[in-house]
C-alpha positions, 0 to 999 in steps of 0.5 A: 654739669647736667644735660637738660636736653635729655628730659626735654627730648623724652617729653617731646617724644612722649607728647608726639607719640600721644598726639599720633595715637590720638590722631589715629583714634580720631581717624578711626572714629570718623571712619566708623561714623562714615560707615554708619551713615553708608550702612543706613543708606544701603539699608534704605536702598534695599528696603524700598524695593522690598516694600514695593515687592511686598505691596505687589505680592499682596495685590496679586493675592487680592487679585486671585481672591477677589478677581478684581484688578482695580481692587488689587491695584488700589490696595497695593497703592494704598498700602504703599502710601500708608507705609511711606506716610507713617514710616516718615514719622513712626517707624514702629507703626510702619513695621507693624503694617509691613508685618500685617502685609506679610501675614496677609500674604502668607496667612500665618504669623511671622516671627522673624526676630527683627528688632522694632527699634535699634541702638543707632542713636546711642552709637551715634552719640558715643561716636560724637562723644569720642570724637569731641574728646579726642579733639579736646585732647588735641587742642589741649596738647596744642595749648601746652605746646605753645 
């Protein structure tokens, strides 16, 4: 007599281990996705006041150079409006405007080594692919279980 339950138990245990591993990976990937979004929000919250301070610093410099309060206020508002308007569509041009304001402020060229574009879209696509793959594996395991 052969005991058939032995191999079935081993296969069930392996499938359960595989399911737990995939669930852990899926949870970790979703956590990474949330943190990427939280990082973007934190950067935006910190960037907006820094741009406002930069516009005010340029306005103070223009006030000392020209002596006109009206000219300095108008330049600060115009610079802020242009950065906001262009930054909604083309980040690279807004980056160049900020660099120009920094050059005006410090009267030299600044090379801070900031990247003009980022790899965020690529990272988001990789995460979406990994999540979809793990979900497909879980669906496949569910179908095999039935």
